[in-house]
N, C-alpha and C positions, 0 to 999 in steps of 0.2 A: 307700629305695633305688629308683631309677627303673628301671621295667621297659621292656625293649625292645618296640617295636610292629612287627609285620610289616606295613609300609606297603603292600606290593604286595597283600597279602590284603585290606587295608582298601579299597584302590582297587577291587579286583575286586568287593567287597561293594557299594560305592557304585554300581558299574556294573551291578548286578543279579545277581551271582553268589550264589545262595542257599546253596550249599554253603560258600563262603568265609565268609558271614555266620554260618552255624550254628557253624562252627569257632571263630570269634572269640567268639561269645556263650558257648559252652561253656567256652572258655579263661578268660573273665573272670567266669564265674558265681561261683566261690569268692570272688573279690575283692568282687563285689557283695554277696554274703551277709554278709561280714565288715563291709562299709561300712554296710549297712542295719541290721544288728544293733546296731552301735555307735550309730546315730542314734536308733532307736526304743526300744531296750532291752526288746524283747518278742520272744522266740524263736518264740512261737506264730504271730506275724503276719509274721515275716521272710520266709518262703518266698513268701507271697502278694504281698508288695511287690516282691520280686526278680522274680517272674514278670511283674508289671505293668510294671516297668522294662524287662525284655527285650522285651515286646510293643511298647512305645513305641519302643524302639531299632530294632526291625524296621520299624516304620512310617516312622520319620524318618531312616533311614540315608542317604537321598539328599540330605538337607539338610546333611550333614557337609561342610565346605569344606576342612579341613586333616586329611589322613589321620594325620599324626603326633600329633594331639591326640585320637585315638580314645578313649583311656582317660579322659581328663578329660571329654570329651563324654558318655561313658556314665555316669560317676559323677554328672554334673550332672543327668541324667535321673532317676537313682535318688534323688538328693537332693530333687528336686521331688516325687517320689512319696512320700517320707518326710514332707515338709512337709504334703502333702495328707492323709496318714493321721493325722498329729498334730492337724491342724485338725479333722478328722472326729471324732477321739477326744474333743477338747475339747467340740465341739458336742453329741456324744452324752451326755457327762456333764452338760452344762448344760440341754439342751432335750429330751432323750429320744432314742428310737431313730430312726436314719435310715440308709439304705443308699446306697452309691455309685451304684446304678442310678437312684434317685430324684433324687440330687443332679445327675447329668449328663443325665437324660432330659428328654423334652419334655412328659410328663404326670405329674401327681402322683397317687399312689395314694390311695384313700379313707382309709386309716389314717394318712396323713401328719399328724404332729402340728404344732402351731403352732411354727414355727421361723423367727424374724424374718430371720436371715441368709440361710438357704437359700431362703426364700420370696422375698426381694428378688432373689436371683440368678436364680431361675426366672422371675420377672416381667420382669426385664431382658431375658432371652433371648427370651421371648414377644413383648416389645415390639419388639426388633430384627427378629424374623421378620415381624412385621406391617408394618414399614417396608420390608423387603426385598420384600414382596409387591407393592409398587407399581412395582417395577423390571421391565424385560424379563428373561426367565428367564436368559439368558446373563450379564447383569450381576449378577443376584442370586446366581447360582452362584459367580461369581468373588469376590464380596464375602464370601459365607458361608465358602468355603474359606480365604480370606485372613485374616479377622478372627475367625471362630468356631472354625476348626480349625487355624489357625496355619501354613498352607502358604505357601511363597514363590511369587512370580509365575511363576518358571520351573517349579515343580512343578505349579502350576495349569494352565499352558500344556500340559504333557505330558498331564495328565488330560483336558483339553478338546480336545486335538489342534489347537491354534492356536498361532501365534507368540507369544513372550513380549510383544512390543510390543502385540499385540492385547489381551492380558490387562491390561496397564498402562492401555491406553485404556479398557477396560471399567470398571476400578475408578475411574479419573478421572471418567468420565462419570457413573457411579453416585453418586459423592460429590457432584457438582454437582447432580444430580437430587434427592438426599436433602436437601441444604442448602436448595434451593428449597421442597421439600415441607414441611420442618420449620419453615421461615420464618426461617432464620438470616440475619442481615444480610449483604448482599453486600459484597465487598471494595470499599473506597472508593478512587477515583483521587485522587492528590494532584497539585495544580497549583502550579507555581513560575514566577514571572515576574521578569524583570530587564530593565533598560534600559541600553544602552551608548551613550555619546555620544563622537564624535570630530570633530576639525576639522583641516583641512589648508590652510594659506595658499597662494595661487596666486602664485608668484614669476615663473613663465614661462607663456606661453599654450600649455600642453600639452593634448593630448586627455585626456578623462576616460574611463577604461575601467571598466565595471561588470561584475562577474562573480559567479555563484553561483546561489542560489535552490533551492527544493525545492517539494514539493507544497503548494499553497494559500498560499505566501508572497506577500505583497503589497509591491510597490515603488511608492513615490510620489516622483516627481522633479519638482522645482519650479525654474524658472529665476528668477534675481534679479540686481539690480545690486549686485555686491559682488566681493570678491577672496578669498573663502575657500570651500572645499568643506566643507559640514557634513553629518554623517551621524548619524542617531539610529536605533538598532535596538532594538526591543522583542522580546525572546525569551521564548517560553513553552514549557514542557515538562510532560509528565504522566508519572506512574509509580505503581506500587502502593505505593511508599513515597516519602517526601519525598527521601530520599537518592538513590533511583533517578532521580527527576525532575531533581534538581540535576546528576547525572552527565550526563544528556542535554543540559542547558543548556551544559555545558562542551564538548560535541561540536559546537557551532555556533561557527565562527570568524568574527571580525569584524576586518577590516583596512582601513585607509585610509592610504596612503603614496605617496610619489613614487618611481618607478623610472626608472633612467637609460636603459634600453632595453627595448623590448617587442617580441619577435618573434612574428609571426603563424604562422610555419611551424615553429618549434622550441620545445620545452619551455623554461620559464624558471624560475629559482630564486626563487619567491615563494610563501610560505605563503598559502593552504592548498591549493595545487595538487598537493601530494603526498598528500593524503588520499583517502578512498574515499567517493564520492557515492552516496547512495541512488538507485537507478535502476530499481527495479521489484520485483516479488514473484514467487516460484516456489513450487510445492508440493512438500514433501518429506515422504513418509509421511503424506500427508493434511493436513499442517500448513503454513501459509504461512510463508515465510522470505524475508527481503530478499536481493536481489543488488545488487552494487555495480559501479561503473565508476570507475577512478581519475580524479581531476580533470584530470590531464594528458591522459587519453584523451578526455574531454569537450572540452577546449580544442582539441585537434588535430582532433576530429571536426567542431566548428563551423567551424573554419577551412577545412576541405575543402568543407563545405557552402556556405560563403560564396563560395569561388572558383567553385563550380559554378553558383550561382544569380545572382551579380552580380560578375563578375571585375573590372570597371572600378572599382567602389568598393573592392574588396579591394586592388587595386594602389595606389589613392589612400591608403588607410589605412596600408599598409606604409610609405609615404614619410613620412606624418605622425608615425608612432610611432618613427621612428629616433632622434628627439631625446629620447625618453622619454615618460612618461605619468603621470597621477594615477590610481592604482588603488584602487578601492573594491570590496571582496569580502566577501560574507557567504555562507558555505558550510558544509555539514555534513560529518562525517567518521565513518564506520563506525557509524551508528545501528542498533541491534538490532531495533527495532520492538516493537509490543505489540498483542495482540488483545483487544478489549473488546466486551462485549455492546452492541448498538445502544442498548438502553434506558439504559445507563450512559454513553453517549458524550457528552462535554461539547461545548459550542459551540467551534467552531474546530478540532476534532480532525481532522487530515488523514487521509483514508482512501485507501489504495492498493489494497485488496483486501477483498472481503466474501464470506461464505459462510454457509450454513445448517448449524447443528450442534444436533442434538436439538430441532429445531423453533424454534431461536432464531437470529436474524440476528447474526452476529459481524463486526466491522469490524477490519481490520488496517492499521496505518500506522506511520510513523516517530515519532509522539508528540511532535513538536516543531513549532512554528510561529514565524514571524517577520514583523514589520511593519517595513519599512525606509523611512525618510524621508530623502531627499537634497535639499539645496539646492545648485544649481550656478550659478556665474557665467555670465551670457550670453556667447555668442561662442566657447565652447570646443567643439570636436568631441566628440560623444558616441558611444561604441561600447559597446553593451550586449549581454552574452552570458548568457542565463538558461537553466539546466538545466530548471527548471520555475517556474511562478508567473505572477502577473499584474502588469503594470507600467502605471502611469498617469503621463503626462507633461503638465504644465500650464505655460503661460506662458513657454516657453523661446524665446529669440531668437538666431538665428545672425547672424554679421556679414556673411556672403556665401554665395553658392551653393556655394562650395568647401568649406564647413564643414557636412557633413551629419550627420544622426543615423542610425546603423545599429543595428538591433535584430535579433539572431540568437538564436533560442530554441527550446526544446522545448515541451512541453504547457503552454499558458497563453494569455494574451490581452494585447493592447495597447490602451490608450485614449489618444488624443491630443486635447488641448483647448487651443485658442488658441496653437498652436505655429507659429513663423515660421522654417521651415527645410525643406530637402528631407529626406525620411524614407524609409528603406528597412527594410521588415519582412520578414525572411527565415527560412527553416527550417520547423519544425513549428508555430510559434506563430501564433495567429490575431489579426486586428485586429478588436476588438469595436466600436470607435467612433472616429470622427475628425470633429471639429467645429471649424470656424474655422481649418483648416490653410492657411497661406500658404506654399506650396512644392509641389514635385513629390512624389508618393507612388508608390513602387514596392513592391508587395507580392507576394512569392513564397512560397506555402505549399506545401511539397513533399509533405506526407503527406496521408492520408485521415483517417479517424476512429480514435479510440483505444478499445481494449477490445473483447472478443468474448465473447458469452454461449455457453458450451459446455454448460451444465448442462441446457438444455431446448430443445426444438424450437419453431420453426425456429432454426437457428444464425444469429446476426446481430451486427452491431456494437451495443455497449451505450451508448457515449457519445453525448450529444446533438449534433446538427449545429450547428457554431458559427454565430453570427449576427454581422453587421457592419452598422452604420449609418454612412454617409458623407454628410455634410451641410455645405454652405457651404465647399467645397474650392476654393481659388483657384489651384491648380496642376494640372498634368497628372496623370492617374490611369493607372497601368499595373499591372494586376492579373492574376495567373496563379495560380489556386488549384484544388484538387481537388474539394472538396465543402463549400460554405459557403452560407448564406442571406444574400445581400447586398442591401441597399437603398441606392440612391444617389439623392440629391435635388439637382436643379439644379446639376450640376458646372459650374464657370466656366472650364473649359479642355478640351482634348482628353481623350478617354476611350477606354481599351481594357481590356476585361474578358474573361478566359477563366475560366469556372467550369464545370469538366468535368461534374460530376454534381449540383451544388447548384442553388439557386433564385436567380435574379437579377431584381431589380426596379429599373427606371430611371424616374424622374419628371423630365419636362421641361416647365416651364411659363413660362420666361422667354424671350421672343422674341429679345431682343437677344443673349443668350448663345448661343442656338441658331443664330443666323445665322453666328457665327464658329466654332462648334464642329465637331468631328469625333468620331463615336461608333461604336464597334465592339464588339459583344457576340458571344461564341462559347460553345458548349457541346457536349458529346457526347450527354448524355441527360438534362440538367436542364431545368428550366422557366425560360423567359425571358418576363417581363411588362413591357410598355412602356406608360407612362401619359403621354399627350400632351394639351396644350391644343390646340384647333383652330388658334389663331394660330401656335403653334410648328410644328404639322404642315404649315402652308402654306409655311414656309421650309425645310423639310427635304426632302432627296432620299433616299427610303427604298428599301432593297432587302433583302428577306427571302428566305432560302432554306433548304431542309432536304433531307435524303436520304430518311428514312423517318419523320420526325416529323409533327407537326400544326401548321398555321398557322391561327389563329383571328383573322379580321379582321372578324367580324360587327358589332363595335361601333366600327369604324373607318370611314373614308371609302371610297367606291367607288374601288378602285385601278385604275390605268390598265394595268398589266402583270400578267397571270396566264398562266403557261405552264410547261411541264415538259419534261424530257429523260428518257431511260431511267434516269437516276441521280438527278435532282434536281427539286425543285418551286420555282418562283420566284413571289414576290408583291411588288409594290412600285409606287412612283411613277416609277421610272426603270428602263430595261431591263437595265442591267448593273451589276456590282459597281464597276467603275472610275468610274462617273458619280455614285455615291452618296456622301453625307456621313453617312449613318446606315445601318449594316449590321448584320444579324443572321444568323449562321450557326449553326443548331442541328441537329446531325446526326440525332439520333433523339428529341429531347425535344419539348415543347410550347412554341409561341411564340404569345403573345397581345398584340395592340395595342388599347388602349382610349382613348377620349376622356375627359378629365376637365374 
């Protein structure tokens, strides 16, 4: 017959009402006595075991989750006590006298007899205590209460006066520390790789639109004489299990298709633009977590940035895309990320965030990488939109100046080699190298540096300053960036560089080029260094000026014009800005001119 339980009284007992608990235990004492007597069959020991069960119930009442199951819970405690007594009875009969105190205690009495089972238990406990001794005291306390005394994390939190999440964190860190101390093998990362190949015949001379990218993804674009766009994508993913790594691979979409119309100002219905792109990392309760931006949001953002930085090319592209486009997309969707100790980090593992935990450097990233190789027929306009990643373009030829290459991107870099086309590099992406470019180069880098170190003083940017080498450029250069280290060697056409806070180096050694050239360098507080051959210097009309910076011409010729106003200092071979074909305006940085 099922007995009714006063659930409200049980709830009061769980919440700390001692009077309610005493009433319940007295009510159920006869039931316990009958239960224990049936189990052990020894009336002389029954009362002691009932008392032991009641004491344990008093200690563990807060662990009861369902008030309606109070009786079953209480009887399970009594059952465990009966089992312990029966085991004790058997051991006494087989090995000799032993007491509960010596069984559960930390020290063995001198008269303790040889008892293999109990000796093993005692040794295990002493061994555990010795390992706990290497932990910080608060970690050791949490581990002892959880695994030696059976308390829940919530009960431990109440005893220690800290949040439950802190106790969970203590136990997690303690386990990691013990695993390292004991020498247990670390969890192994599984790596999975697959290659996807796609082809798209070119039936109409449509623009090629390339979209996607993520941290450390590499794009290689090669021009060739053909009539097919070919794409080969090697995807790589990592996980603590092979299944986890394969799931991440499936979260990288690869598309190559023709679309009838592509709008630069409105979202369009082409997968994977409705997915969630990995866009950075935030800290939640001390743990790194990814945050996402919908691909549609990225697309619209790049279009607005493009309009702001180069409206003329934006309008031109809108007209070209009305007839459709060849779309190549490689993009991620909702990657969860993984934190890995730096010592276990494999080659190619993309890192978004790193932190120190218990003296060990931990790296957090999306755990996927991709190498994309595209071959594109010559003469097609190229519009490239990269969320992140590095792009290298080699050997591409445009049919006319009206077919440009436009690259709009986030954090990453662009390399151009033997490209015959006008090129525009816009957004946050940097231009790391341009060699043998036959066409105009327009580079607008809107942002400064990525990443900030908040953990130690002084607070500063953490990412390295981007570098750019421009060599053997046969078209005009128009550059406006925030902070880049730029080296330009013998440009073959007009040059304008605004590098607000970075370092600019210009080498001019070809007299014939210098005769026809026009050069303008500007900075707010960066360094500008000019290296001239004496022959080039003789054909240049130089005008340098600054507001509060330094002009060092000690290794240059004796200049004809040196003067100042209350606001500016002037040094040069001609007296005014309008008469010069070589101008340097450095508002607060250092300017140096040297003979080579």
